[in-house]
C-alpha positions as CSV (number, residue, x, y, z in Angstrom):
1,X,77.1,29.6,-71.6
2,X,74.1,28.2,-70.3
3,X,74.4,24.9,-68.4
4,X,71.7,22.4,-67.2
5,X,71.4,20.2,-64.6
6,X,73.9,17.0,-64.8
7,X,76.5,18.6,-67.6
8,X,79.7,17.4,-67.3
9,X,82.0,20.3,-66.9
10,X,85.5,21.2,-66.3
11,X,86.3,23.7,-63.5
12,X,89.6,25.9,-63.8
13,X,90.0,27.6,-60.6
14,X,93.0,28.9,-58.4
15,X,95.4,27.3,-60.7
16,X,93.6,23.9,-60.4
17,X,91.8,22.3,-63.1
18,X,88.9,19.5,-61.7
19,X,86.1,17.6,-63.4
20,X,82.6,17.4,-62.2
21,X,78.6,17.7,-62.7
22,X,77.0,20.8,-63.0
23,X,74.1,21.3,-60.4
24,X,72.6,25.0,-60.2
25,X,73.5,28.3,-60.9
26,X,73.9,30.6,-57.6
27,X,73.6,34.2,-58.4
28,X,76.7,34.8,-60.8
29,X,78.3,31.5,-59.5
30,X,77.8,28.0,-60.3
31,X,77.6,24.8,-58.0
32,X,79.5,21.9,-59.3
33,X,79.8,18.2,-57.6
34,X,83.2,17.0,-57.9
35,X,84.7,13.9,-58.6
36,X,85.4,13.4,-54.9
37,X,81.7,14.0,-54.1
38,X,82.3,17.0,-52.4
39,X,80.1,20.3,-53.9
40,X,81.7,23.9,-54.8
41,X,80.3,27.1,-55.3
42,X,82.8,28.9,-58.2
43,X,82.5,31.9,-60.5
44,X,80.6,30.5,-63.4
45,X,83.2,31.8,-65.8
46,X,85.2,29.2,-64.4
47,X,83.0,26.5,-65.6
48,X,83.4,24.9,-69.1
49,X,81.4,22.2,-70.9
50,X,83.4,18.8,-70.8
51,X,84.1,18.2,-74.5
52,X,83.0,15.0,-75.9
53,X,81.2,14.3,-72.5
54,X,77.5,13.3,-72.4
55,X,75.3,14.7,-69.8
56,X,74.4,11.7,-67.6
57,X,70.9,10.4,-68.1
58,X,68.4,10.2,-65.5
59,X,66.9,6.7,-65.3
60,X,63.6,5.8,-66.3
61,X,61.0,6.3,-63.6
62,X,59.8,2.3,-62.7
63,X,55.9,2.4,-62.3
64,X,55.0,1.7,-58.8
65,X,51.8,0.1,-57.6
66,X,50.0,0.2,-54.2
67,X,48.7,-2.6,-52.3
68,X,44.8,-2.2,-52.1
69,X,44.6,-4.4,-49.3
70,X,46.8,-2.2,-47.1
71,X,45.5,0.5,-44.7
72,X,45.5,4.3,-46.2
73,X,47.8,6.9,-44.7
74,X,47.8,10.6,-45.8
75,X,51.1,12.3,-46.0
76,X,50.6,15.8,-45.7
77,X,54.0,17.7,-46.5
78,X,54.8,21.1,-45.3
79,X,58.6,21.2,-46.2
80,X,61.5,20.0,-44.8
81,X,63.9,17.3,-45.5
82,X,61.8,14.1,-44.2
83,X,60.4,13.2,-47.8
84,X,63.5,14.4,-49.8
85,X,65.9,12.3,-52.2
86,X,69.1,12.4,-53.7
87,X,69.6,12.6,-57.4
88,X,72.9,10.9,-57.3
89,X,74.1,12.2,-60.7
90,X,74.5,15.6,-59.3
91,X,74.2,15.3,-55.5
92,X,71.4,17.7,-55.4
93,X,68.6,17.0,-52.6
94,X,65.3,17.8,-53.7
95,X,61.8,17.3,-52.2
96,X,59.2,14.8,-53.3
97,X,55.8,14.9,-52.3
98,X,53.9,12.1,-54.5
99,X,53.4,8.7,-53.2
100,X,55.3,7.2,-55.9
101,X,58.3,9.6,-55.3
102,X,58.1,8.7,-51.9
103,X,58.0,4.9,-52.1
104,X,61.2,5.1,-54.3
105,X,62.8,6.9,-52.1
106,X,62.2,4.7,-49.2
107,X,60.5,1.5,-50.5
108,X,60.0,-0.2,-47.3
109,X,57.0,2.5,-46.9
110,X,55.1,0.2,-49.3
111,X,55.1,-3.1,-47.2
112,X,53.2,-1.0,-44.3
113,X,50.3,1.0,-46.1
114,X,49.3,2.9,-49.2
115,X,49.1,6.4,-49.6
116,X,47.7,9.6,-50.4
117,X,49.5,12.8,-50.5
118,X,49.1,16.4,-50.2
119,X,51.2,19.2,-50.1
120,X,49.5,22.3,-48.5
121,X,52.5,24.4,-48.8
122,X,56.6,24.1,-49.2
123,X,58.2,26.3,-46.6
124,X,61.1,26.5,-44.0
125,X,59.6,25.7,-40.8
126,X,60.7,29.4,-39.3
127,X,58.1,30.5,-41.7
128,X,55.2,28.9,-40.1
129,X,52.2,31.2,-39.0
130,X,48.9,30.7,-36.9
131,X,47.2,30.7,-40.4
132,X,48.9,28.0,-41.7
133,X,48.3,25.9,-38.6
134,X,44.7,26.2,-39.0
135,X,45.0,25.3,-42.7
136,X,47.0,22.1,-41.1
137,X,44.2,21.0,-38.9
138,X,41.7,21.4,-41.9
139,X,43.5,19.6,-44.0
140,X,44.2,16.9,-41.3
141,X,40.3,16.8,-40.4
142,X,39.2,16.5,-44.2
143,X,41.2,13.3,-44.9
144,X,40.1,11.5,-41.4
145,X,37.0,12.7,-43.3
146,X,37.9,11.1,-46.4
147,X,38.7,8.0,-45.1
148,X,42.5,8.0,-44.2
149,X,43.2,5.8,-41.0
150,X,46.1,8.0,-39.9
151,X,47.9,11.1,-41.1
152,X,51.7,11.6,-41.3
153,X,52.5,15.3,-41.4
154,X,56.2,15.8,-42.7
155,X,57.6,19.2,-41.2
156,X,60.9,21.1,-40.5
157,X,62.1,20.3,-37.0
158,X,62.8,23.9,-35.7
159,X,59.0,24.9,-35.1
160,X,57.6,21.4,-35.2
161,X,56.5,21.4,-31.5
162,X,54.3,24.4,-32.2
163,X,52.6,23.2,-35.1
164,X,51.9,19.7,-33.3
165,X,50.9,21.6,-30.2
166,X,48.5,23.8,-32.1
167,X,46.9,20.9,-34.3
168,X,46.5,19.0,-30.7
169,X,44.4,21.9,-29.4
170,X,42.4,22.5,-32.8
171,X,41.9,18.6,-33.3
172,X,40.2,15.7,-31.5
173,X,41.5,12.7,-33.9
174,X,40.2,9.0,-33.7
175,X,43.3,8.0,-35.9
176,X,47.2,8.4,-35.1
177,X,48.3,12.3,-36.5
178,X,51.9,11.8,-36.7
179,X,54.2,14.9,-37.5
180,X,57.9,13.7,-38.5
181,X,61.2,15.5,-39.6
182,X,64.4,14.9,-40.2
183,X,67.4,16.5,-38.5
184,X,69.8,15.6,-41.4
185,X,69.5,15.7,-45.0
186,X,69.0,12.5,-47.4
187,X,72.4,12.9,-49.3
188,X,74.4,12.5,-45.6
189,X,75.4,9.0,-44.5
190,X,73.7,9.6,-41.3
191,X,70.4,10.8,-42.1
192,X,67.5,10.1,-40.3
193,X,65.2,10.8,-42.7
194,X,64.0,7.2,-43.9
195,X,64.0,5.4,-40.5
196,X,61.8,8.3,-38.8
197,X,59.3,8.0,-42.1
198,X,59.1,4.0,-41.7
199,X,58.5,4.6,-38.0
200,X,56.1,7.0,-38.4
201,X,54.2,5.0,-41.0
202,X,54.2,2.1,-38.4
203,X,52.8,4.5,-35.9
204,X,50.1,5.5,-38.3
205,X,48.6,2.0,-38.9
206,X,49.0,1.5,-34.8
207,X,46.3,1.7,-32.1
208,X,47.0,5.4,-31.2
209,X,44.7,8.0,-31.3
210,X,46.4,11.1,-30.8
211,X,49.0,14.0,-32.3
212,X,52.2,13.0,-31.5
213,X,55.9,13.9,-32.8
214,X,58.0,10.8,-34.3
215,X,61.6,11.3,-34.0
216,X,64.8,9.1,-33.4
217,X,64.5,7.9,-29.7
218,X,68.6,8.1,-29.1
219,X,71.5,8.8,-31.6
220,X,71.5,4.9,-32.9
221,X,69.1,3.6,-35.3
222,X,67.3,1.3,-33.2
223,X,64.1,3.1,-32.4
224,X,62.0,6.3,-32.6
225,X,59.9,7.8,-30.0
226,X,56.6,9.1,-29.8
227,X,56.2,12.4,-28.0
228,X,52.7,13.7,-26.9
229,X,52.3,17.0,-29.0
230,X,52.0,19.2,-25.9
231,X,54.7,17.8,-23.8
232,X,57.8,17.9,-26.6
233,X,60.7,20.0,-27.3
234,X,63.6,20.3,-29.4
235,X,66.3,20.1,-27.2
236,X,69.3,20.0,-29.5
237,X,70.3,21.9,-32.9
238,X,71.2,18.7,-34.7
239,X,71.3,15.5,-33.0
240,X,69.3,12.7,-34.4
241,X,67.7,12.1,-31.1
242,X,67.0,16.1,-30.5
243,X,63.5,15.6,-29.6
244,X,62.5,14.9,-25.9
245,X,59.6,14.4,-23.9
246,X,59.3,17.1,-21.0
247,X,58.3,15.9,-17.6
248,X,57.1,12.7,-18.8
249,X,58.1,9.6,-21.0
250,X,57.3,9.2,-24.3
251,X,53.5,8.1,-25.0
252,X,55.2,5.1,-27.2
253,X,57.9,3.7,-29.2
254,X,58.6,1.8,-32.7
255,X,61.3,-0.4,-32.7
256,X,63.4,-0.3,-36.1
257,X,63.7,-2.7,-37.9
258,X,60.9,-4.8,-37.1
259,X,58.6,-2.0,-36.8
260,X,56.8,-3.1,-33.5
261,X,54.6,-0.3,-31.5
262,X,54.7,-0.2,-27.8
263,X,52.1,2.4,-26.4
264,X,52.2,3.6,-22.8
265,X,48.9,2.9,-20.6
266,X,48.0,6.7,-20.7
267,X,48.4,6.8,-24.8
268,X,45.2,7.8,-26.1
269,X,44.0,5.1,-28.4
270,X,42.6,4.7,-31.5
271,X,38.6,5.5,-31.9
272,X,38.6,7.0,-28.3
273,X,37.9,10.6,-29.3
274,X,35.1,11.6,-31.9
275,X,37.0,13.6,-34.7
276,X,36.2,17.6,-34.0
277,X,37.4,20.7,-35.5
278,X,38.0,23.9,-33.8
279,X,40.4,25.9,-35.7
280,X,39.4,29.1,-34.5
281,X,42.8,30.8,-33.3
282,X,43.7,34.4,-31.8
283,X,46.9,35.3,-33.6
284,X,47.3,38.6,-31.9
285,X,49.3,36.8,-28.8
286,X,53.3,36.8,-27.9
287,X,55.8,34.8,-25.5
288,X,58.4,37.2,-23.9
289,X,61.3,35.4,-21.8
290,X,62.2,37.4,-18.5
291,X,65.9,38.1,-18.2
292,X,67.6,39.9,-15.1
293,X,67.8,43.7,-15.9
294,X,65.1,43.8,-18.3
295,X,63.6,47.2,-19.0
296,X,59.8,47.3,-18.1
297,X,59.2,49.3,-21.4
298,X,59.9,45.8,-23.2
299,X,56.3,45.1,-22.0
300,X,55.1,48.1,-23.9
301,X,55.6,46.4,-27.2
302,X,52.7,44.1,-26.7
303,X,50.0,47.0,-25.8
304,X,46.8,45.7,-28.1
305,X,47.8,42.3,-28.0
306,X,45.0,39.8,-26.9
307,X,47.5,37.8,-25.0
308,X,50.9,37.4,-23.5
309,X,52.7,34.5,-22.2
310,X,55.5,35.4,-20.2
311,X,58.2,32.7,-19.6
312,X,59.4,33.6,-16.2
313,X,62.4,32.6,-13.3
314,X,62.1,30.0,-11.2
315,X,58.4,29.6,-9.9
316,X,57.3,32.2,-12.6
317,X,58.7,35.4,-11.4
318,X,59.8,38.8,-13.1
319,X,61.7,41.9,-11.5
320,X,59.2,43.9,-9.3
321,X,60.0,46.7,-11.6
322,X,57.8,44.9,-14.7
323,X,55.0,44.3,-12.2
324,X,52.8,47.7,-13.0
325,X,53.3,47.6,-16.5
326,X,52.0,43.7,-16.3
327,X,48.8,45.2,-14.1
328,X,48.4,47.9,-16.9
329,X,48.3,45.4,-19.9
330,X,46.1,43.1,-17.9
331,X,43.8,46.4,-17.1
332,X,43.8,46.8,-21.0
333,X,42.5,43.6,-22.0
334,X,45.7,41.4,-22.4
335,X,45.5,38.1,-20.9
336,X,48.9,37.3,-19.1
337,X,50.0,33.7,-18.5
338,X,53.0,32.9,-16.4
339,X,55.1,29.9,-17.2
340,X,58.4,29.0,-16.0
341,X,62.0,28.8,-17.9
342,X,62.8,25.7,-15.8
343,X,62.0,22.2,-17.7
344,X,60.7,20.7,-14.4
345,X,58.5,21.6,-11.7
346,X,55.4,24.0,-11.8
347,X,54.9,27.9,-11.8
348,X,53.5,28.7,-7.9
349,X,53.4,32.5,-7.2
350,X,52.2,32.1,-3.7
351,X,55.4,31.4,-2.3
352,X,57.2,34.4,-2.6
353,X,56.2,38.1,-2.2
354,X,56.8,39.0,-6.2
355,X,54.9,36.0,-7.2
356,X,51.8,37.2,-5.2
357,X,52.2,40.9,-6.5
358,X,52.2,39.0,-10.0
359,X,48.7,37.4,-9.0
360,X,47.2,40.6,-7.7
361,X,48.3,42.1,-11.2
362,X,46.1,39.7,-13.0
363,X,48.7,36.9,-14.3
364,X,47.5,33.5,-14.6
365,X,49.6,30.6,-13.6
366,X,50.4,27.9,-16.0
367,X,51.7,25.1,-13.8
368,X,54.1,23.2,-15.4
369,X,53.0,23.9,-19.3
370,X,55.8,24.6,-21.5
371,X,56.0,28.0,-22.6
372,X,55.9,27.4,-26.3
373,X,52.7,25.5,-25.6
374,X,51.2,27.8,-23.5
375,X,51.3,30.6,-26.3
376,X,49.6,28.0,-28.6
377,X,47.2,27.1,-26.0
378,X,46.4,30.7,-25.2
379,X,46.1,31.4,-29.0
380,X,43.3,28.7,-28.9
381,X,41.7,29.5,-25.7
382,X,41.1,33.4,-26.8
383,X,39.2,32.4,-29.7
384,X,37.0,29.6,-28.2
385,X,36.5,31.0,-24.5
386,X,33.0,32.2,-23.6
387,X,34.2,34.6,-21.3
388,X,37.2,35.9,-19.3
389,X,36.7,33.6,-16.7
390,X,36.3,30.6,-19.0
391,X,39.9,32.0,-20.7
392,X,41.3,30.9,-16.7
393,X,39.4,28.0,-16.7
394,X,40.5,26.7,-19.7
395,X,44.2,27.8,-19.2
396,X,44.3,26.0,-16.0
397,X,42.7,22.6,-17.2
398,X,44.7,19.7,-18.5
399,X,43.3,19.4,-22.4
400,X,45.8,17.6,-24.3
401,X,48.1,16.3,-21.7
402,X,50.2,20.0,-21.4
403,X,49.5,19.9,-17.4
404,X,49.8,16.9,-15.3
405,X,46.7,18.2,-13.2
406,X,44.2,20.8,-13.6
407,X,45.6,23.6,-11.5
408,X,44.6,23.8,-7.6
409,X,41.9,21.0,-8.8
410,X,39.8,24.2,-9.8
411,X,38.5,22.6,-12.9
């Protein structure tokens, strides 16, 4: 028998008979929401339509109007749960991308701004790639040209830091560009999607003028932090305050529910930058974490790459048996950049003998740059630098807050 979403059904399974609502098929199985609120997956042969019961009607959509007097924000969706809604007839969670859908899910947004929405793609964030970062940067650029006073990018949290950093290097922006996600989906009582979205909209109409990540400041629903795109990391798999600024304080906070935005003194302010897009990237770059006992042959996998970032130990080291392979990579034209696995402090390859050998091999020190950010920056630098010397200069120059200072004051 063929079922449709929201059909009332009876499940006969494991000696039990249970009533519920049909949600969807899963191969030869069916997903059903029971009266208890839990979803179960059972063989579809165990499901029958409940006699005499009518499917639950979907409520008619109430037209929504946006306030033309409020500033215009663009919501650019790439996927994730931040703009999702729950069909309470079935318990199914689905992503919504029109302004009306989002406003119905989170009506508080209508009091902050009016919205234009776009969906370049709808993917799990682990499927993002450099070409998508480029498309995203171009989309943001075009929306700002078209008059948006701020940009909200909804994004899965697992790789949001890569995308945010990539956009930060590719785009000089006069308006706020806010990356926002949700750690917990909208069907959970502890979901953070609504508060994160509301705080991102408040940040979108603020005096901010740079690319940031907006997520819960703590596990409580009292505020969201605005993390500079090139200094943020996801430090927990599931906590709502998983995102933290590394080596510095956030550039701002948004309190909830009053929506007050407080920016740090060093936050880039609105209209301080001209709108500039440099969306070229060199995708043939890699990131390698060194570990004790690593076979130097691992480095052979990066032959032919244009760039390689190594996340080294301590001050920026690998085993000495890797140095010959690293030197060969550099000699073949691969730019090799050294970062540290430590979350505080800076790479310095002048203290120990190993570091000096790495410098002699042609490794570029990356200061206190995060390894993931160094990878994205290297992609951008290799596509935009005019010479090999320019690559080193740009990698060691603070461009978007990724470094505390220009390395060794050379730049």
